[in-house]
Structure formats: structure tokens, C-alpha cells
HTML snippet that shows the backbone in 3Dmol.js (N, CA, C, O; Angstrom):
<script src="https://3Dmol.org/build/3Dmol-min.js"></script>
<div id="view" style="width:600px;height:400px;position:relative"></div>
<script>
const pdb = `
ATOM      1  N   MET A   1      27.458 165.980 -43.616  1.00  0.00           N
ATOM      2  CA  MET A   1      27.302 164.802 -44.362  1.00  0.00           C
ATOM      3  C   MET A   1      25.562 164.783 -43.495  1.00  0.00           C
ATOM      4  O   MET A   1      25.849 164.523 -42.326  1.00  0.00           O
ATOM      5  N   ILE A   2      24.013 164.938 -43.582  1.00  0.00           N
ATOM      6  CA  ILE A   2      23.062 164.779 -42.966  1.00  0.00           C
ATOM      7  C   ILE A   2      22.594 163.911 -43.943  1.00  0.00           C
ATOM      8  O   ILE A   2      22.923 164.033 -45.123  1.00  0.00           O
ATOM      9  N   VAL A   3      21.495 162.630 -43.343  1.00  0.00           N
ATOM     10  CA  VAL A   3      20.913 161.696 -44.173  1.00  0.00           C
ATOM     11  C   VAL A   3      19.037 162.887 -43.825  1.00  0.00           C
ATOM     12  O   VAL A   3      19.032 163.737 -42.934  1.00  0.00           O
ATOM     13  N   VAL A   4      18.105 162.696 -44.475  1.00  0.00           N
ATOM     14  CA  VAL A   4      17.089 163.733 -44.639  1.00  0.00           C
ATOM     15  C   VAL A   4      16.508 162.786 -45.815  1.00  0.00           C
ATOM     16  O   VAL A   4      16.805 162.606 -46.996  1.00  0.00           O
ATOM     17  N   HIS A   5      15.098 162.032 -44.524  1.00  0.00           N
ATOM     18  CA  HIS A   5      14.024 161.812 -44.815  1.00  0.00           C
ATOM     19  C   HIS A   5      12.918 162.161 -45.067  1.00  0.00           C
ATOM     20  O   HIS A   5      12.332 162.448 -44.023  1.00  0.00           O
ATOM     21  N   TYR A   6      12.038 162.348 -46.331  1.00  0.00           N
ATOM     22  CA  TYR A   6      11.523 162.983 -46.611  1.00  0.00           C
ATOM     23  C   TYR A   6      10.155 162.438 -46.592  1.00  0.00           C
ATOM     24  O   TYR A   6       9.938 161.670 -47.529  1.00  0.00           O
ATOM     25  N   ILE A   7       9.018 162.656 -45.653  1.00  0.00           N
ATOM     26  CA  ILE A   7       7.732 161.946 -45.563  1.00  0.00           C
ATOM     27  C   ILE A   7       6.538 162.886 -45.695  1.00  0.00           C
ATOM     28  O   ILE A   7       6.456 164.048 -45.298  1.00  0.00           O
ATOM     29  N   GLU A   8       5.397 161.957 -46.496  1.00  0.00           N
ATOM     30  CA  GLU A   8       4.124 162.410 -46.911  1.00  0.00           C
ATOM     31  C   GLU A   8       3.231 161.489 -46.275  1.00  0.00           C
ATOM     32  O   GLU A   8       3.335 160.323 -46.657  1.00  0.00           O
ATOM     33  N   LYS A   9       2.360 161.745 -45.373  1.00  0.00           N
ATOM     34  CA  LYS A   9       1.393 160.908 -44.778  1.00  0.00           C
ATOM     35  C   LYS A   9       1.739 159.949 -43.875  1.00  0.00           C
ATOM     36  O   LYS A   9       0.744 159.237 -44.014  1.00  0.00           O
ATOM     37  N   ASN A  10       2.305 159.471 -43.171  1.00  0.00           N
ATOM     38  CA  ASN A  10       3.414 158.754 -42.951  1.00  0.00           C
ATOM     39  C   ASN A  10       4.296 157.824 -43.693  1.00  0.00           C
ATOM     40  O   ASN A  10       4.796 156.831 -43.163  1.00  0.00           O
ATOM     41  N   VAL A  11       4.485 158.174 -44.965  1.00  0.00           N
ATOM     42  CA  VAL A  11       4.904 157.548 -45.842  1.00  0.00           C
ATOM     43  C   VAL A  11       5.976 158.041 -46.681  1.00  0.00           C
ATOM     44  O   VAL A  11       5.698 158.790 -47.618  1.00  0.00           O
ATOM     45  N   GLU A  12       7.558 157.592 -46.368  1.00  0.00           N
ATOM     46  CA  GLU A  12       8.826 158.074 -46.444  1.00  0.00           C
ATOM     47  C   GLU A  12       8.938 157.682 -47.997  1.00  0.00           C
ATOM     48  O   GLU A  12       8.831 156.517 -48.380  1.00  0.00           O
ATOM     49  N   LEU A  13       9.210 158.983 -49.018  1.00  0.00           N
ATOM     50  CA  LEU A  13       9.113 159.038 -50.235  1.00  0.00           C
ATOM     51  C   LEU A  13      10.595 159.339 -50.050  1.00  0.00           C
ATOM     52  O   LEU A  13      10.325 160.534 -50.171  1.00  0.00           O
ATOM     53  N   LEU A  14      11.442 159.345 -49.934  1.00  0.00           N
ATOM     54  CA  LEU A  14      12.903 159.505 -50.330  1.00  0.00           C
ATOM     55  C   LEU A  14      13.837 159.918 -48.842  1.00  0.00           C
ATOM     56  O   LEU A  14      13.471 160.166 -47.693  1.00  0.00           O
ATOM     57  N   ASN A  15      14.880 159.867 -49.344  1.00  0.00           N
ATOM     58  CA  ASN A  15      16.528 159.442 -48.229  1.00  0.00           C
ATOM     59  C   ASN A  15      16.896 160.362 -49.279  1.00  0.00           C
ATOM     60  O   ASN A  15      16.444 160.283 -50.421  1.00  0.00           O
ATOM     61  N   GLN A  16      17.884 161.410 -48.809  1.00  0.00           N
ATOM     62  CA  GLN A  16      18.860 161.933 -49.632  1.00  0.00           C
ATOM     63  C   GLN A  16      19.920 162.108 -48.084  1.00  0.00           C
ATOM     64  O   GLN A  16      19.510 162.312 -46.941  1.00  0.00           O
ATOM     65  N   LEU A  17      21.950 161.878 -48.746  1.00  0.00           N
ATOM     66  CA  LEU A  17      22.620 162.164 -47.979  1.00  0.00           C
ATOM     67  C   LEU A  17      23.017 164.069 -48.402  1.00  0.00           C
ATOM     68  O   LEU A  17      23.280 164.260 -49.590  1.00  0.00           O
ATOM     69  N   LEU A  18      23.042 165.287 -47.501  1.00  0.00           N
ATOM     70  CA  LEU A  18      23.043 166.811 -48.178  1.00  0.00           C
ATOM     71  C   LEU A  18      24.026 166.909 -47.007  1.00  0.00           C
ATOM     72  O   LEU A  18      24.483 166.210 -46.103  1.00  0.00           O
ATOM     73  N   LYS A  19      24.112 168.187 -47.522  1.00  0.00           N
ATOM     74  CA  LYS A  19      24.872 169.033 -46.695  1.00  0.00           C
ATOM     75  C   LYS A  19      24.407 170.357 -46.169  1.00  0.00           C
ATOM     76  O   LYS A  19      25.107 170.979 -45.370  1.00  0.00           O
ATOM     77  N   ASN A  20      23.337 170.776 -46.557  1.00  0.00           N
ATOM     78  CA  ASN A  20      22.344 171.810 -46.196  1.00  0.00           C
ATOM     79  C   ASN A  20      20.587 171.042 -45.978  1.00  0.00           C
ATOM     80  O   ASN A  20      19.959 171.278 -47.010  1.00  0.00           O
ATOM     81  N   VAL A  21      20.127 170.619 -45.438  1.00  0.00           N
ATOM     82  CA  VAL A  21      19.081 170.813 -44.752  1.00  0.00           C
ATOM     83  C   VAL A  21      17.586 172.304 -45.268  1.00  0.00           C
ATOM     84  O   VAL A  21      17.386 173.429 -44.812  1.00  0.00           O
ATOM     85  N   PRO A  22      16.988 171.614 -46.207  1.00  0.00           N
ATOM     86  CA  PRO A  22      15.515 172.566 -45.986  1.00  0.00           C
ATOM     87  C   PRO A  22      14.809 173.586 -44.741  1.00  0.00           C
ATOM     88  O   PRO A  22      14.544 173.257 -43.585  1.00  0.00           O
ATOM     89  N   ASN A  23      14.706 174.281 -45.087  1.00  0.00           N
ATOM     90  CA  ASN A  23      13.788 174.945 -44.441  1.00  0.00           C
ATOM     91  C   ASN A  23      11.954 175.305 -44.273  1.00  0.00           C
ATOM     92  O   ASN A  23      11.117 175.382 -45.173  1.00  0.00           O
ATOM     93  N   GLU A  24      11.842 175.412 -43.324  1.00  0.00           N
ATOM     94  CA  GLU A  24       9.796 175.422 -43.790  1.00  0.00           C
ATOM     95  C   GLU A  24       9.554 176.414 -44.443  1.00  0.00           C
ATOM     96  O   GLU A  24       9.941 177.582 -44.399  1.00  0.00           O
ATOM     97  N   GLY A  25       8.763 175.760 -45.163  1.00  0.00           N
ATOM     98  CA  GLY A  25       8.255 176.680 -46.771  1.00  0.00           C
ATOM     99  C   GLY A  25       8.974 176.440 -47.716  1.00  0.00           C
ATOM    100  O   GLY A  25       8.530 176.516 -48.862  1.00  0.00           O
ATOM    101  N   ASP A  26       9.621 176.265 -47.585  1.00  0.00           N
ATOM    102  CA  ASP A  26      10.629 175.708 -49.084  1.00  0.00           C
ATOM    103  C   ASP A  26       9.679 175.113 -49.934  1.00  0.00           C
ATOM    104  O   ASP A  26       8.733 174.481 -49.463  1.00  0.00           O
ATOM    105  N   VAL A  27       9.892 175.298 -51.493  1.00  0.00           N
ATOM    106  CA  VAL A  27       9.299 174.069 -52.458  1.00  0.00           C
ATOM    107  C   VAL A  27      10.929 173.588 -52.621  1.00  0.00           C
ATOM    108  O   VAL A  27      12.085 174.008 -52.647  1.00  0.00           O
ATOM    109  N   ILE A  28      10.003 172.255 -52.719  1.00  0.00           N
ATOM    110  CA  ILE A  28      10.668 171.302 -53.380  1.00  0.00           C
ATOM    111  C   ILE A  28      10.931 170.433 -54.544  1.00  0.00           C
ATOM    112  O   ILE A  28       9.916 170.806 -55.133  1.00  0.00           O
ATOM    113  N   HIS A  29      11.356 169.740 -55.212  1.00  0.00           N
ATOM    114  CA  HIS A  29      10.178 168.738 -56.141  1.00  0.00           C
ATOM    115  C   HIS A  29      10.954 167.008 -55.752  1.00  0.00           C
ATOM    116  O   HIS A  29      12.037 166.425 -55.688  1.00  0.00           O
ATOM    117  N   ILE A  30       9.829 166.860 -55.622  1.00  0.00           N
ATOM    118  CA  ILE A  30      10.393 165.031 -55.444  1.00  0.00           C
ATOM    119  C   ILE A  30       9.576 164.336 -56.491  1.00  0.00           C
ATOM    120  O   ILE A  30       8.381 164.554 -56.691  1.00  0.00           O
ATOM    121  N   LYS A  31      10.516 163.261 -57.306  1.00  0.00           N
ATOM    122  CA  LYS A  31       9.660 162.662 -58.650  1.00  0.00           C
ATOM    123  C   LYS A  31       8.706 162.885 -59.175  1.00  0.00           C
ATOM    124  O   LYS A  31       7.610 162.341 -59.305  1.00  0.00           O
ATOM    125  N   GLY A  32       9.529 164.398 -59.733  1.00  0.00           N
ATOM    126  CA  GLY A  32       8.244 165.137 -60.248  1.00  0.00           C
ATOM    127  C   GLY A  32       7.401 165.758 -60.280  1.00  0.00           C
ATOM    128  O   GLY A  32       6.876 166.168 -61.316  1.00  0.00           O
ATOM    129  N   ARG A  33       6.796 166.158 -58.373  1.00  0.00           N
ATOM    130  CA  ARG A  33       6.034 166.425 -58.176  1.00  0.00           C
ATOM    131  C   ARG A  33       6.455 167.427 -57.207  1.00  0.00           C
ATOM    132  O   ARG A  33       7.153 166.973 -56.301  1.00  0.00           O
ATOM    133  N   LYS A  34       6.145 168.991 -57.157  1.00  0.00           N
ATOM    134  CA  LYS A  34       6.210 170.360 -56.816  1.00  0.00           C
ATOM    135  C   LYS A  34       5.164 169.937 -55.064  1.00  0.00           C
ATOM    136  O   LYS A  34       4.164 169.415 -54.572  1.00  0.00           O
ATOM    137  N   GLY A  35       5.835 170.331 -54.938  1.00  0.00           N
ATOM    138  CA  GLY A  35       5.806 170.086 -52.833  1.00  0.00           C
ATOM    139  C   GLY A  35       6.294 171.286 -52.022  1.00  0.00           C
ATOM    140  O   GLY A  35       7.073 171.949 -52.707  1.00  0.00           O
ATOM    141  N   THR A  36       6.112 171.785 -50.827  1.00  0.00           N
ATOM    142  CA  THR A  36       6.364 172.289 -49.931  1.00  0.00           C
ATOM    143  C   THR A  36       6.160 171.518 -48.368  1.00  0.00           C
ATOM    144  O   THR A  36       5.447 170.660 -47.846  1.00  0.00           O
ATOM    145  N   VAL A  37       7.436 172.558 -47.974  1.00  0.00           N
ATOM    146  CA  VAL A  37       8.438 171.735 -46.777  1.00  0.00           C
ATOM    147  C   VAL A  37       7.079 172.661 -45.366  1.00  0.00           C
ATOM    148  O   VAL A  37       6.741 173.844 -45.357  1.00  0.00           O
ATOM    149  N   LEU A  38       6.735 171.786 -44.613  1.00  0.00           N
ATOM    150  CA  LEU A  38       5.576 171.769 -43.636  1.00  0.00           C
ATOM    151  C   LEU A  38       6.371 171.618 -42.411  1.00  0.00           C
ATOM    152  O   LEU A  38       5.689 171.879 -41.420  1.00  0.00           O
ATOM    153  N   ASN A  39       7.355 171.348 -42.190  1.00  0.00           N
ATOM    154  CA  ASN A  39       8.086 170.540 -40.818  1.00  0.00           C
ATOM    155  C   ASN A  39       9.165 170.345 -41.005  1.00  0.00           C
ATOM    156  O   ASN A  39       9.313 170.125 -42.207  1.00  0.00           O
ATOM    157  N   VAL A  40      10.691 170.259 -40.121  1.00  0.00           N
ATOM    158  CA  VAL A  40      11.692 169.744 -40.289  1.00  0.00           C
ATOM    159  C   VAL A  40      11.848 169.765 -38.629  1.00  0.00           C
ATOM    160  O   VAL A  40      11.943 170.655 -37.784  1.00  0.00           O
ATOM    161  N   ASN A  41      11.820 168.028 -38.612  1.00  0.00           N
ATOM    162  CA  ASN A  41      12.523 167.356 -36.981  1.00  0.00           C
ATOM    163  C   ASN A  41      13.909 166.726 -37.307  1.00  0.00           C
ATOM    164  O   ASN A  41      14.238 165.898 -38.156  1.00  0.00           O
ATOM    165  N   PRO A  42      14.544 167.327 -36.444  1.00  0.00           N
ATOM    166  CA  PRO A  42      16.058 166.471 -35.962  1.00  0.00           C
ATOM    167  C   PRO A  42      15.801 165.089 -35.249  1.00  0.00           C
ATOM    168  O   PRO A  42      15.148 164.835 -34.237  1.00  0.00           O
ATOM    169  N   VAL A  43      16.547 164.251 -36.127  1.00  0.00           N
ATOM    170  CA  VAL A  43      16.228 163.128 -35.180  1.00  0.00           C
ATOM    171  C   VAL A  43      17.311 162.557 -33.918  1.00  0.00           C
ATOM    172  O   VAL A  43      17.261 162.141 -32.760  1.00  0.00           O
ATOM    173  N   ASN A  44      18.257 162.837 -34.953  1.00  0.00           N
ATOM    174  CA  ASN A  44      19.729 163.446 -33.641  1.00  0.00           C
ATOM    175  C   ASN A  44      20.685 163.818 -34.358  1.00  0.00           C
ATOM    176  O   ASN A  44      20.183 163.796 -35.482  1.00  0.00           O
ATOM    177  N   ASP A  45      22.088 164.259 -34.507  1.00  0.00           N
ATOM    178  CA  ASP A  45      23.405 164.940 -35.295  1.00  0.00           C
ATOM    179  C   ASP A  45      23.481 164.148 -37.026  1.00  0.00           C
ATOM    180  O   ASP A  45      24.184 164.538 -37.958  1.00  0.00           O
ATOM    181  N   LYS A  46      22.461 162.889 -37.023  1.00  0.00           N
ATOM    182  CA  LYS A  46      23.043 162.431 -38.682  1.00  0.00           C
ATOM    183  C   LYS A  46      21.560 162.186 -38.916  1.00  0.00           C
ATOM    184  O   LYS A  46      21.498 161.047 -39.379  1.00  0.00           O
ATOM    185  N   HIS A  47      20.406 162.665 -38.828  1.00  0.00           N
ATOM    186  CA  HIS A  47      19.356 162.387 -39.132  1.00  0.00           C
ATOM    187  C   HIS A  47      18.200 163.127 -39.074  1.00  0.00           C
ATOM    188  O   HIS A  47      17.630 163.258 -37.991  1.00  0.00           O
ATOM    189  N   VAL A  48      17.713 163.691 -40.196  1.00  0.00           N
ATOM    190  CA  VAL A  48      16.611 164.700 -40.324  1.00  0.00           C
ATOM    191  C   VAL A  48      15.426 163.987 -40.770  1.00  0.00           C
ATOM    192  O   VAL A  48      15.612 162.978 -41.450  1.00  0.00           O
ATOM    193  N   ASN A  49      13.975 164.424 -40.441  1.00  0.00           N
ATOM    194  CA  ASN A  49      12.679 164.028 -40.678  1.00  0.00           C
ATOM    195  C   ASN A  49      12.553 165.094 -41.570  1.00  0.00           C
ATOM    196  O   ASN A  49      13.024 166.166 -41.191  1.00  0.00           O
ATOM    197  N   VAL A  50      11.907 165.035 -42.915  1.00  0.00           N
ATOM    198  CA  VAL A  50      10.997 166.541 -43.133  1.00  0.00           C
ATOM    199  C   VAL A  50       9.895 166.671 -43.548  1.00  0.00           C
ATOM    200  O   VAL A  50       9.861 166.351 -44.737  1.00  0.00           O
ATOM    201  N   ILE A  51       8.934 166.990 -43.162  1.00  0.00           N
ATOM    202  CA  ILE A  51       7.750 166.997 -43.579  1.00  0.00           C
ATOM    203  C   ILE A  51       7.060 167.171 -44.994  1.00  0.00           C
ATOM    204  O   ILE A  51       7.036 168.401 -45.042  1.00  0.00           O
ATOM    205  N   VAL A  52       6.639 166.858 -45.860  1.00  0.00           N
ATOM    206  CA  VAL A  52       6.435 167.520 -47.512  1.00  0.00           C
ATOM    207  C   VAL A  52       4.960 167.596 -47.836  1.00  0.00           C
ATOM    208  O   VAL A  52       4.299 166.568 -47.977  1.00  0.00           O
ATOM    209  N   GLU A  53       4.557 168.530 -47.928  1.00  0.00           N
ATOM    210  CA  GLU A  53       2.775 168.324 -49.207  1.00  0.00           C
ATOM    211  C   GLU A  53       3.547 168.132 -50.287  1.00  0.00           C
ATOM    212  O   GLU A  53       4.591 168.621 -50.717  1.00  0.00           O
ATOM    213  N   LEU A  54       2.783 167.298 -50.627  1.00  0.00           N
ATOM    214  CA  LEU A  54       2.960 167.722 -52.481  1.00  0.00           C
ATOM    215  C   LEU A  54       1.858 168.233 -53.147  1.00  0.00           C
ATOM    216  O   LEU A  54       1.017 168.229 -52.248  1.00  0.00           O
ATOM    217  N   GLU A  55       1.386 168.611 -54.004  1.00  0.00           N
ATOM    218  CA  GLU A  55       0.045 169.013 -54.955  1.00  0.00           C
ATOM    219  C   GLU A  55       0.005 167.568 -55.332  1.00  0.00           C
ATOM    220  O   GLU A  55       0.805 166.685 -55.642  1.00  0.00           O
ATOM    221  N   VAL A  56      -1.680 167.767 -55.118  1.00  0.00           N
ATOM    222  CA  VAL A  56      -2.787 166.628 -55.634  1.00  0.00           C
ATOM    223  C   VAL A  56      -2.308 166.619 -57.383  1.00  0.00           C
ATOM    224  O   VAL A  56      -2.035 167.651 -57.996  1.00  0.00           O
ATOM    225  N   ILE A  57      -2.281 165.199 -58.002  1.00  0.00           N
ATOM    226  CA  ILE A  57      -2.455 164.908 -59.233  1.00  0.00           C
ATOM    227  C   ILE A  57      -4.006 164.793 -59.697  1.00  0.00           C
ATOM    228  O   ILE A  57      -4.802 163.906 -59.386  1.00  0.00           O
ATOM    229  N   LYS A  58      -4.228 165.948 -60.544  1.00  0.00           N
ATOM    230  CA  LYS A  58      -5.403 165.534 -61.299  1.00  0.00           C
ATOM    231  C   LYS A  58      -6.143 164.990 -62.211  1.00  0.00           C
ATOM    232  O   LYS A  58      -6.308 165.299 -63.391  1.00  0.00           O
ATOM    233  N   LYS A  59      -6.649 164.020 -61.476  1.00  0.00           N
ATOM    234  CA  LYS A  59      -6.878 163.032 -63.208  1.00  0.00           C
ATOM    235  C   LYS A  59      -7.421 163.417 -64.166  1.00  0.00           C
ATOM    236  O   LYS A  59      -7.816 164.577 -64.050  1.00  0.00           O
ATOM    237  N   VAL A  60      -7.609 162.992 -65.014  1.00  0.00           N
ATOM    238  CA  VAL A  60      -8.509 163.314 -66.880  1.00  0.00           C
ATOM    239  C   VAL A  60      -9.822 162.439 -66.569  1.00  0.00           C
ATOM    240  O   VAL A  60      -9.666 161.477 -65.816  1.00  0.00           O
ATOM    241  N   GLN A  61     -10.962 162.667 -67.032  1.00  0.00           N
ATOM    242  CA  GLN A  61     -11.912 161.963 -67.259  1.00  0.00           C
ATOM    243  C   GLN A  61     -11.768 161.320 -68.467  1.00  0.00           C
ATOM    244  O   GLN A  61     -10.541 161.242 -68.511  1.00  0.00           O
ATOM    245  N   ILE A  62     -12.143 160.837 -69.416  1.00  0.00           N
ATOM    246  CA  ILE A  62     -12.010 160.173 -70.499  1.00  0.00           C
ATOM    247  C   ILE A  62     -13.476 160.570 -71.382  1.00  0.00           C
ATOM    248  O   ILE A  62     -14.332 159.951 -70.749  1.00  0.00           O
ATOM    249  N   LEU A  63     -13.928 161.033 -72.114  1.00  0.00           N
ATOM    250  CA  LEU A  63     -14.757 161.284 -73.019  1.00  0.00           C
ATOM    251  C   LEU A  63     -15.714 159.911 -72.961  1.00  0.00           C
ATOM    252  O   LEU A  63     -15.228 158.808 -73.212  1.00  0.00           O
ATOM    253  N   ALA A  64     -17.407 160.126 -72.533  1.00  0.00           N
ATOM    254  CA  ALA A  64     -18.041 158.984 -72.628  1.00  0.00           C
ATOM    255  C   ALA A  64     -18.204 158.912 -74.240  1.00  0.00           C
ATOM    256  O   ALA A  64     -18.109 159.854 -75.026  1.00  0.00           O
ATOM    257  N   LYS A  65     -18.504 157.402 -74.562  1.00  0.00           N
ATOM    258  CA  LYS A  65     -18.418 157.511 -76.065  1.00  0.00           C
ATOM    259  C   LYS A  65     -19.937 157.411 -76.841  1.00  0.00           C
ATOM    260  O   LYS A  65     -20.571 156.490 -76.326  1.00  0.00           O
ATOM    261  N   ASP A  66     -20.713 158.093 -77.935  1.00  0.00           N
ATOM    262  CA  ASP A  66     -21.462 158.514 -78.088  1.00  0.00           C
ATOM    263  C   ASP A  66     -22.043 157.155 -78.516  1.00  0.00           C
ATOM    264  O   ASP A  66     -21.945 156.772 -79.682  1.00  0.00           O
ATOM    265  N   ASP A  67     -22.683 156.392 -77.505  1.00  0.00           N
ATOM    266  CA  ASP A  67     -23.564 155.391 -78.200  1.00  0.00           C
ATOM    267  C   ASP A  67     -24.960 155.530 -79.045  1.00  0.00           C
ATOM    268  O   ASP A  67     -25.531 154.448 -79.182  1.00  0.00           O
ATOM    269  N   LYS A  68     -25.641 156.691 -79.658  1.00  0.00           N
ATOM    270  CA  LYS A  68     -26.248 157.081 -79.784  1.00  0.00           C
ATOM    271  C   LYS A  68     -25.916 156.345 -81.690  1.00  0.00           C
ATOM    272  O   LYS A  68     -26.790 155.513 -81.933  1.00  0.00           O
ATOM    273  N   LYS A  69     -25.119 156.482 -82.650  1.00  0.00           N
ATOM    274  CA  LYS A  69     -24.643 155.943 -83.639  1.00  0.00           C
ATOM    275  C   LYS A  69     -24.539 153.957 -84.258  1.00  0.00           C
ATOM    276  O   LYS A  69     -23.671 153.117 -84.021  1.00  0.00           O
ATOM    277  N   ARG A  70     -25.743 153.862 -85.018  1.00  0.00           N
ATOM    278  CA  ARG A  70     -26.003 152.582 -85.654  1.00  0.00           C
ATOM    279  C   ARG A  70     -24.962 152.129 -85.815  1.00  0.00           C
ATOM    280  O   ARG A  70     -23.979 152.867 -85.868  1.00  0.00           O
ATOM    281  N   ARG A  71     -24.895 151.250 -85.898  1.00  0.00           N
ATOM    282  CA  ARG A  71     -23.670 149.719 -86.117  1.00  0.00           C
ATOM    283  C   ARG A  71     -24.537 149.121 -87.539  1.00  0.00           C
ATOM    284  O   ARG A  71     -25.592 148.508 -87.702  1.00  0.00           O
ATOM    285  N   ARG A  72     -23.783 149.504 -88.171  1.00  0.00           N
ATOM    286  CA  ARG A  72     -24.575 148.190 -89.548  1.00  0.00           C
ATOM    287  C   ARG A  72     -23.680 146.707 -89.272  1.00  0.00           C
ATOM    288  O   ARG A  72     -23.919 145.707 -89.948  1.00  0.00           O
TER     289      ARG A  72
END
`;
const viewer = $3Dmol.createViewer("view");
viewer.addModel(pdb, "pdb");
viewer.setStyle({}, {cartoon: {color: "spectrum"}});
viewer.zoomTo();
viewer.render();
</script>
């Protein structure tokens, strides 16, 4: 069993105890977001750092109110 540390932009997202380490280019799902594995760095026999890039969440802009209507 190996401890896998998922890291994005120097922020640790998730730690998992796994039997198999993901390979470079694999598609993964972390916290409901899709991402790809960029790099796998073994630290020692039991720890591996996996650098990932998650997809960007697009924020929806709320439409502006129409202030042309008169209030009574």
C-alpha cells in the first residue's frame, strides 16, 4: 500500500492509500472535478506525490436587472 498525495499549484488536494499509483496522462476525479495527471514523483518507498491539473470551473454571470420599468 502506498500513500498518494494529489497536489495542484502547491496545494495538497487529497491523500489516499492506494495499491496502484496513477500514471502520467490518466484522467482522475477529485472532489467532483475532472483532472489529468501531469507528473508522478516518488518520495520514498511508501509516499508518492502526484501533480494534477483540474479543469477550470466556469462561473455563470447573473443577468443585470432591467431598471427601465417604473416603480409605483
